[in-house]
C-alpha positions as CSV (number, residue, x, y, z in Angstrom):
1,M,17.2,-14.0,-17.6
2,K,15.4,-15.1,-14.6
3,R,11.9,-14.3,-13.9
4,I,9.3,-14.7,-11.5
5,F,5.7,-15.2,-11.6
6,A,3.9,-12.6,-9.4
7,V,0.8,-12.7,-8.1
8,D,-1.0,-9.8,-6.1
9,I,-4.5,-11.3,-4.6
10,G,-6.8,-8.2,-3.8
11,G,-10.6,-7.7,-2.3
12,T,-11.8,-7.6,-5.7
13,A,-9.2,-9.3,-8.4
14,V,-5.9,-11.0,-8.7
15,K,-3.7,-9.8,-11.0
16,Y,-0.2,-11.7,-12.3
17,A,2.7,-11.4,-14.5
18,L,5.7,-12.4,-15.1
19,I,8.7,-10.2,-13.7
20,D,12.6,-10.4,-14.7
21,E,15.4,-8.7,-12.4
22,N,14.7,-5.6,-14.5
23,F,11.8,-5.4,-13.1
24,H,10.1,-5.7,-16.4
25,L,6.3,-6.7,-16.4
26,T,4.8,-9.1,-19.5
27,H,2.1,-11.3,-19.5
28,Q,0.1,-9.1,-17.6
29,G,-3.4,-10.3,-16.4
30,E,-6.5,-10.8,-13.9
31,F,-9.0,-12.7,-12.7
32,P,-11.7,-12.2,-9.9
33,T,-10.8,-12.9,-6.6
34,P,-12.3,-16.3,-5.4
35,Y,-14.2,-16.1,-1.9
36,D,-15.3,-19.8,-1.8
37,G,-12.5,-21.1,0.3
38,A,-8.5,-21.2,0.2
39,E,-8.5,-24.4,-1.9
40,E,-10.6,-22.8,-4.8
41,L,-8.1,-19.4,-4.3
42,I,-4.9,-21.7,-4.9
43,E,-5.9,-23.8,-8.0
44,A,-6.9,-20.5,-9.7
45,I,-3.4,-19.1,-9.3
46,L,-2.1,-22.7,-10.3
47,Q,-4.5,-22.1,-13.6
48,A,-2.7,-18.6,-14.2
49,A,0.2,-20.0,-14.2
50,E,0.3,-23.5,-15.7
51,P,0.4,-21.4,-19.4
52,F,4.0,-20.0,-18.1
53,R,5.3,-23.6,-16.7
54,G,9.2,-23.7,-17.0
55,Q,9.5,-19.7,-17.8
56,F,10.3,-18.8,-14.4
57,E,12.1,-19.5,-11.8
58,G,9.7,-18.7,-8.8
59,V,6.3,-17.1,-7.4
60,G,5.8,-14.2,-5.2
61,I,2.7,-13.5,-3.5
62,S,1.5,-10.6,-2.3
63,L,-2.1,-10.6,0.0
64,P,-3.8,-8.8,2.6
65,G,-3.4,-9.6,6.0
66,T,-0.6,-11.0,8.4
67,V,2.0,-13.1,6.7
68,M,4.2,-15.0,9.0
69,D,8.0,-14.9,8.2
70,D,8.6,-18.2,7.8
71,P,9.6,-20.8,5.2
72,E,6.0,-22.0,4.7
73,G,5.1,-18.5,4.1
74,T,1.7,-19.2,6.3
75,V,-0.8,-16.4,6.4
76,K,-1.8,-15.5,9.9
77,R,-4.5,-13.8,9.6
78,G,-5.6,-13.2,5.7
79,G,-7.8,-10.0,7.0
80,N,-10.7,-9.7,4.3
81,L,-10.0,-12.8,2.8
82,V,-11.0,-14.8,6.2
83,F,-10.6,-18.2,4.3
84,M,-6.6,-18.1,4.6
85,N,-5.9,-17.9,7.9
86,D,-3.5,-20.2,9.3
87,I,-2.6,-21.5,5.6
88,P,0.8,-22.7,4.4
89,L,0.7,-20.3,1.2
90,G,3.9,-20.6,0.1
91,W,4.5,-24.5,1.0
92,R,1.5,-25.0,-1.2
93,I,1.9,-23.5,-4.1
94,R,6.0,-24.6,-4.0
95,E,4.4,-28.1,-3.6
96,R,2.7,-28.2,-6.7
97,L,4.9,-25.8,-8.7
98,G,8.1,-27.3,-8.1
99,V,10.0,-23.8,-7.4
100,P,10.4,-21.6,-4.9
101,C,7.3,-19.5,-3.5
102,A,7.6,-16.4,-1.3
103,V,4.6,-14.9,0.4
104,E,4.4,-11.3,1.7
105,N,1.7,-8.7,2.8
106,D,0.6,-6.2,0.1
107,G,1.3,-3.0,1.9
108,K,4.9,-4.6,2.8
109,A,4.9,-5.7,-0.6
110,G,4.0,-2.0,-2.0
111,V,7.5,-0.8,-0.1
112,L,9.3,-3.4,-1.6
113,G,8.0,-2.7,-5.5
114,E,8.8,1.1,-4.8
115,Y,12.3,0.5,-3.4
116,A,13.3,-2.5,-5.9
117,S,12.0,0.1,-8.9
118,G,10.2,3.3,-8.1
119,A,10.2,6.1,-5.5
120,L,12.3,4.5,-2.7
121,K,14.6,3.4,-4.9
122,G,18.4,3.6,-3.8
123,C,17.1,4.6,-0.3
124,R,18.4,3.1,2.6
125,S,15.2,4.4,4.4
126,G,11.6,5.1,3.4
127,V,8.0,5.0,4.1
128,V,5.0,4.2,1.7
129,V,1.4,5.2,2.7
130,V,-1.4,3.7,0.6
131,L,-4.4,6.2,0.5
132,G,-7.8,3.2,-0.3
133,T,-10.3,2.1,1.4
134,G,-8.1,2.0,4.6
135,I,-4.6,3.4,4.9
136,G,-2.1,0.9,3.5
137,G,1.4,1.0,3.5
138,G,5.2,-0.2,5.4
139,I,8.1,0.7,6.3
140,L,11.9,0.1,4.6
141,I,15.0,0.4,7.2
142,D,18.5,-0.5,6.0
143,G,17.5,-1.8,2.5
144,K,14.8,-4.1,4.3
145,V,10.9,-4.4,5.2
146,W,10.7,-3.7,9.2
147,K,7.7,-6.2,9.9
148,G,7.7,-5.4,13.7
149,S,7.3,-8.3,16.2
150,H,4.0,-9.3,15.6
151,F,4.5,-8.5,11.8
152,F,2.2,-5.6,12.3
153,A,4.5,-2.8,11.3
154,G,2.9,-0.6,8.7
155,E,-0.6,-1.0,9.1
156,F,-1.1,2.7,9.5
157,S,-5.1,2.3,9.6
158,F,-5.1,1.6,13.0
159,I,-3.1,5.0,14.1
160,Y,-5.3,6.8,16.8
161,D,-6.3,10.0,14.7
162,D,-8.8,11.8,16.8
163,F,-8.1,11.7,20.2
164,T,-11.4,13.6,21.0
165,K,-13.4,10.6,19.9
166,P,-13.6,6.6,22.0
167,L,-11.1,4.6,20.1
168,N,-12.9,3.1,17.5
169,M,-13.1,2.8,13.8
170,D,-13.9,6.4,13.3
171,A,-11.4,8.0,15.2
172,V,-8.1,6.1,13.3
173,F,-6.4,7.2,10.4
174,A,-8.6,4.6,8.4
175,G,-11.6,5.8,9.3
176,G,-11.4,9.8,8.5
177,F,-9.1,10.0,5.9
178,G,-9.4,6.5,3.8
179,A,-11.5,6.7,0.8
180,R,-14.9,7.3,2.9
181,G,-13.0,10.7,4.8
182,L,-12.1,12.1,1.5
183,L,-15.7,12.0,0.3
184,E,-17.0,13.4,3.6
185,Q,-14.8,15.9,3.4
186,V,-15.8,17.3,0.4
187,V,-19.5,16.3,1.4
188,R,-19.3,18.7,4.6
189,A,-17.3,21.7,2.3
190,K,-20.1,21.7,-0.3
191,G,-23.0,21.5,2.1
192,L,-24.2,18.3,0.4
193,P,-26.5,16.0,2.2
194,A,-24.4,13.6,4.6
195,D,-26.0,10.4,2.4
196,T,-24.3,11.8,-0.7
197,Q,-22.3,9.6,-3.1
198,L,-19.2,10.7,-5.2
199,S,-16.4,8.6,-6.3
200,G,-13.2,10.0,-6.2
201,R,-12.9,10.2,-9.8
202,E,-16.4,12.8,-9.6
203,I,-14.4,14.3,-6.9
204,F,-11.7,15.2,-8.5
205,A,-13.1,16.2,-12.0
206,M,-15.0,18.7,-9.9
207,A,-12.2,19.9,-8.1
208,N,-9.9,20.4,-11.5
209,A,-12.7,22.1,-13.0
210,G,-12.3,25.0,-10.5
211,D,-15.1,23.9,-7.8
212,E,-13.5,25.9,-4.5
213,Q,-15.8,24.1,-1.9
214,V,-14.7,20.9,-3.3
215,I,-11.0,22.0,-3.4
216,G,-11.5,23.2,0.3
217,G,-13.0,19.6,1.0
218,I,-9.5,18.0,-0.3
219,R,-7.6,20.6,1.4
220,S,-9.0,19.4,4.7
221,Y,-8.8,15.7,4.0
222,A,-5.1,16.6,2.7
223,A,-4.1,18.4,5.9
224,G,-5.3,15.1,7.5
225,V,-3.0,13.4,6.0
226,A,0.4,15.6,6.4
227,R,-0.3,15.6,10.2
228,Q,0.1,11.9,9.9
229,L,3.2,12.3,7.5
230,Y,4.4,14.6,9.8
231,N,4.2,12.0,12.9
232,L,5.7,9.4,10.5
233,Q,8.8,11.5,10.1
234,V,9.6,12.5,13.6
235,I,9.0,9.3,14.8
236,L,11.0,7.2,11.8
237,D,13.0,9.9,9.9
238,P,13.0,8.2,6.8
239,E,14.4,10.0,3.4
240,V,11.6,9.7,1.4
241,I,8.0,9.1,2.2
242,A,5.9,7.9,-0.9
243,V,2.4,8.4,-1.2
244,G,0.5,5.7,-3.1
245,G,-3.5,4.5,-4.0
246,G,-5.8,5.4,-6.2
247,I,-6.1,9.3,-5.5
248,S,-2.5,9.7,-5.5
249,A,-2.3,9.7,-9.6
250,Q,-3.7,13.4,-8.6
251,P,-1.2,15.9,-8.7
252,L,-4.1,18.6,-7.2
253,L,-4.1,15.9,-4.2
254,H,0.4,16.1,-4.1
255,R,-0.1,19.9,-4.4
256,L,-2.3,20.2,-1.5
257,I,-0.5,17.7,1.1
258,G,2.6,19.5,0.0
259,E,1.0,23.0,0.8
260,E,0.0,22.1,4.1
261,I,3.4,20.3,5.0
262,D,4.9,23.5,4.8
263,K,2.4,25.0,7.4
264,L,3.0,22.5,9.7
265,Y,6.9,23.3,9.2
266,A,6.5,27.1,9.7
267,A,4.9,26.9,12.8
268,F,8.3,26.3,13.7
269,D,9.2,29.6,12.9
270,T,6.6,31.1,15.3
271,M,7.5,29.0,18.0
272,K,11.3,29.8,17.7
273,V,11.7,26.1,17.7
274,F,14.7,24.5,15.9
275,P,12.2,22.3,13.6
276,P,12.7,18.7,12.9
277,P,13.9,17.1,9.6
278,K,11.4,18.0,7.3
279,A,9.4,15.1,5.3
280,H,10.3,14.9,2.0
281,V,7.2,13.6,0.1
282,V,6.6,12.3,-3.3
283,P,4.3,10.1,-5.4
284,A,4.9,6.3,-5.7
285,Q,5.9,5.3,-9.0
286,N,4.2,2.0,-9.6
287,G,1.0,2.6,-9.2
288,N,-1.0,-1.0,-8.9
289,N,1.9,-2.6,-10.1
290,A,3.7,-1.8,-7.4
291,N,2.6,-5.1,-5.2
292,L,3.6,-7.0,-8.0
293,I,6.6,-5.7,-8.6
294,G,7.6,-6.4,-4.6
295,A,6.3,-9.7,-4.3
296,A,8.5,-10.6,-7.4
297,F,11.7,-8.6,-5.3
298,R,11.1,-10.9,-2.0
299,C,11.2,-13.9,-4.6
300,F,14.7,-13.0,-5.8
301,E,15.8,-12.4,-2.4
302,V,14.2,-16.1,-1.5
303,I,16.2,-17.7,-4.0
304,K,19.3,-15.8,-3.6
305,G,19.2,-17.0,0.1
306,A,19.1,-13.1,1.4
């Protein structure tokens, strides 16, 4: 059975695994993300792959930033990995390892991962929204990830969310509903000092213990997320919207998002207007492995000439 050496480059760590055609992962590992430059990062990837030489037919890489749709796998802008700007990463890896290499943006790799073996499997269209430090994600149309004319489709962080503010990072979706946004809602609901620091794990531990103020703060956060999921449903009309990210593993959050979406659609009864199709929102299924699976899926496509 063919296997891919899949790599997911994150801001803190680089994860890797061998992934077969059934999208089973083996030999998983990780190492700290090098920040000394492109050469150091490429060498670290090659060193991680070396023990598995001859055991894989290609390399799939997921990383932040804008990735061109070209044979060289060029990273046009590397996001927080600024040293990756204009690096033909796919070509560099292919030349060294002698196998095909596919490079994909991390959000789009996540969509492909859920399509290959997850919440979007069997769908013709779908959306993945990743709630993290920012708001990542991507769009699936007719079984293909939609990249847009500037390879920027699915960068939901930049949706203008608060029209009462001038356009800045506090007024976009990531500003209000990334990790910082959840903290701000909970701090406000509990009347805590503005500089209070709580992790997502601490917040949900308090909520799951029955703290009604914290639950109220999470509900306010969920309501904002629900509004944007509604907007994405109206604009794209996907079969499924899968919500991922670290906090998405919390059943409470998904329940509250579902309740807030129900409230939005209930408003159409009051307006006596026929409602648009309702967003079918589900948890993403692949967790931290979604990008690895998506990178492998994309490399299998390259090998097959798709």
